[in-house]
N, C-alpha and C positions, 0 to 999 in steps of 0.2 A: 594573486587571485582577483578576478572581475567578477562580482555577481550581477552585474547590471546585464539586463536581458538584452539579448539582440533585437533587431527589428522583427524578426521571423518568431522569436519567442514571445514577444509583448503583443503581436498581433494574435497568436494562438491563444495566449491569455485572455484578452479581451475577448474573444470568439465563445472561449470556453466559458467565463464568466456570464456572458448574455445568456448562454444554452443553460447552464446549470441554474441561473437565477430565475429564467422564465420557465422551466419545466420541473426542477426539483423542488416544487412547493410543498409546504406541510401536508396539504390536503391529497396531492398525488403521492407522497411517501407514505402516508398512512395506509393508501388505498392499494399499494403495493404488495404489502404484507412481509412476506420473508423473501420474495423473489425478487427479481431486478425488473426495472421499469422499462419495457420494449419499447415504447415511442422514445424516450430519452436515448437509449443505446442507438436506435436508428438515426436520430437527429446528430450524436456524435460520429457514428461512421460515415454518415452523408458528408459532415461538414470536413472530413479529412483528419480530425484530430487524433486518430489513433496511427494511421499511416505517417503523420507529421512527425511522430517520434523518432522515426529514422534520421530526419533531418535536424530536429532541434537539441536532440541528444537527451542525457538524464537530467541535466539540469531544467532544461524545459519541461519535461516530464513531471519534475518536481513541482514546478510553479503550476502547471495543469492540476495536478493532483491536489494542491493547496485550494484551488477553486472549488473542486469535487468536496474537499473536506468541510468547508465552510456549509455546504449545503446537506452534507450527508448523502449525497445522490446515489441511489442504489442501481449502480450499473458495475461490471465487473472491470472498470478501467484500470486500476492500478494492476490488477492479476494479469489481464491479457498482454499490457505491455511490459511489466517485469519479468514474466515468464513465458513469453511469446515473442513479441516484437524485438526486445532488446538482443535476449539470447542468440535467435535466429539470424539477426542482422550481425551480430559480433561474431559467433561462432559456427554459422551452419555453413554448408557447403554452398557453391554457387547454385546447385539445382534446389537445395532446399529453399533457400532465400527467394528463388524465382518461382517457387511453388507455394510456399507458406506465407511469404509477407504481403502478397496482394490479398490473400484469403482473409488474414489477421487485420489487415486495414479495412477492409470492406465490412466486417463483421460477420462474415460468412463462416469464418472460424472464432472461436472464444478459447482462451488460454488460460491454465492456472497453473500451480505447482504445488507439489509436496514436499515443502521445504519448511527449516533447514533439512539437512541431512542428520537422520538418527539412527543409521545402519539398518534401516527397516525393510529395504529391497534388495534384492540380489539378482545378478544377472547370470545367464547360462547362455553364451552366445548373443543373440539378439532377444532373449525372451526374459521378463522379468516376473519375479514373484516376491509378494511381502504386501503389507498392509500400512496404512496410513489413516490414524482415528478420524482427522477431520481436517479437510481440503477446502478453503475457502473458494465458493464461486463454483464447485465442481458440478453442481447441479446444472449450472448454464453452461459449463464448458464442452467444447467437441475435443481438445487436446489438454494434456496435463504432463507438466515436465517432471521428470522424476529422477532423483540421484540415486545411484546403487550404492553399496557398501563400500566401493572403491572409489567414490565420488564422480563417476561418470555421469554425463548427464543423458538421459533418454527422453524422448517424446513419444508419447502413447495416445493413441486414440481413444476416447472414452467409449465409443461404440465398437471397438474390437473385441473378439473373442478372449476370453480370459479376463474380462474386466468388469468388476461389479461394483456399482455405487448404492449407499444406503444413506437417505437423508439424515443429518442430524441438526440440531439446533445449538447454535451458539449465542453469545452475549448480543451481538449485532446481528441483523438479519442479512447473512451474506450467502445464503443458498450455500451452506457448506454440506459436505457429505463425507462419509468414510469410503476410501479407497481400497479395494482388495483386487490384487493382481495374482493371478494363477497362469504362470506360463505366457503371460499376455505379450504378443509381438510389439517390438519398439523400434524407433530408429535413433540412433546416436547423434547427439548434437555434440560437436567440437571434437579436436582430436584427442588420441589417447594420451599423450604426452607433449604439451605445448612447448615445454621448456621454458628458461627463464624464471622470473619470481613466483612466488606462490599465486601474487594477484592475477597472473596470466593464466592459472588454471579456469577452464570454463566454469567449473563449479564455484570457486572462490569469487570469480568476477560477477558471476550471475545472483551469488547470495549477497554480495556487498551492494550491488546495484538495487536488488529487491528490498534489502533493509533500508536503504537511503530512500527509495521510492516511498514505502509505507511510511517512512518518518516526515516526508512531504506531506503524504496525507494525513497523519496526525498533527502536523502544524495547522492545517486547514481546519481541522476539526476543533482544535483549541481556539483558535481565530473565531470562528462562528459562535462558540459558546461563550466566549469572553463578550461578543460582539452584542450577544443576545443579553448577557448579564448588565452589561453598560447600559442598554437601552432601558431595559427594566428599572435598574436603580435609580436611572435618571428622572424617570417618569413617576415611579410609584412612590406615594408620600407618606411619611409617618410623623406624626406629632406636627404637622404644618408644613414640612421639610422634605424634599427630596433624599431617597435613601443614601444615594451616592455623596450626599454631605456628611455621612457619617464617617468618622475617622478609621473604624473597624472596617467598614466596605470599601473605603478608598485603598487602606493598604493589602486587601484581600485581593482586591482586582488588581493592583500594583505588581503584586507577587506573581499572579497569574500571568500578567503581560510580559513579565520578564521572564517565565517560564517559555512562553509560548515563542517568544524572540530567540530563547536559546537553542530551541528545537528548528526552529527554522534557519538560524545561521549556521547549526552543526550539519543539517541535512545539504546546505548550499554548498558547502565546503566540501563534503564528501561527493557529491553530484559533480562539482566542478573538476575535483583530481581525478574521478573516474573517466570524465570526458577527455581529460588532458592525456590519458594514459597512464598516471601517475600511481604510485602504491596508495591504497585507501582503505586496506581492510580495518586499520584501527580507526580510522576515521568513521567508517560506516558503521562500526560497533559503538563508537561515541556518540553519533546521530540516534543509533537505536536505542541506547541506554536513556539519552534525553526525552526521546519520543514516549518510551516505555515508563519512566520514573514520573517525569515531570508532566506527561501527558495526562496521566491520572490525577494528579494534583489539580490540574487546570479544570478537569471536566468536573472533578468534585466541588471545585471552588464555583464554577458556572451555576451549578445546581444549587449550592448552598445560599449564594446569592440571590436567588430567586425566591428564599424564604419557603412558605408554605406550597406556594405554586410550583417549587421545584420537585416536590414530592407527587405531583400528578404524573402519572405516568402518558399521557396523552399530551403534554407540554411539548412543543418541539425543543426545548432544551434537554429533555430526557433522551432524544435520538442521539445527542453530542455525547451525552454521558454513556450512552450504552457502547457508541464507536469507540469512544476513548478508551473504554475498559476493554474491548476487543483487541484493540491495537496493542494495547500492552500486553495482554495475554499472548497474541500472536507474535510480536517482537522477541518476547521472552522477559522474564522477570529481571529485576536489576542485578542482583547478586549473580545470577547466571551470565549475565552480559558482561559484568565487571570481569568474573573469572576467566572469561574467554579472552577479553580484552588484555587482561594481565598476562596471559598465556603467549597472545601475539606479540606484546612490548618485551616480554622475556625473550622470546626467540628471535627478534630482531635485534635486542641488545647483544 
């Protein structure tokens, strides 16, 4: 395994860090409310950082999502890439790739996904019926990727007849909505029976890539929270000494650092394996488990290390807390992920 970024990946990360750093400021994020930042999204699409995911792969995307997570930049970047660019590029027909990828890359189209599969949607021909209670960024999306009960993948236009969305509020401001399909027309993404290993299934491949992408986002959220805590405890004094000299503070920060690194390295490994075409279901589940379990520990620590300031809902660190908890909920609770991982390992054994 080689986790060193390529020249193209490194250039993309540098550009992303600059854009997110310049535009995803606390003041702009506070003004955005629960919606996405249109100016930031326009800057990302104009820079080519969405279309670039086709070339830099999932590992490159994980690196870019770390930069988004550091600033909790309020744009549907992870969703559009994980549920739009990557599955269409990997499993779409030549016609679908030619039609959809340019629109996704330019920001004309915004994608999200009703994942993971809960058996909520059923297909009759090319029409879907069912409901998903909360889909992230659905209020901003033009397309939603939907798995049916047989785990086939379908792409649905949000403005199509038979599609209804109802806004819902989640822990983090991700413009989420309830999705209700009533005989909605859809187009299939991927072959009905690709053959080969289970990882070759368009559904399993997309789910593993999405879990890995959101784990990368969580790594950035945690890194940003920890950086704020380090800055605060290094400058805030108590009894004439910086808080960072307190042994309890140092130990808490060290634990948060180790948790953040565990999230990062497991996400990198899963992304690398998926990019290399290697089996990665268990690696993606491992990354998701670390992102869920360790992620919430880190954002709690970041808030606690701010002392009384951490209780201020308007403080920047609180956004990291909200995002970390939302990613924990979205990826799935630890016991649920471990149960699924155990089933995968037993099947492979």
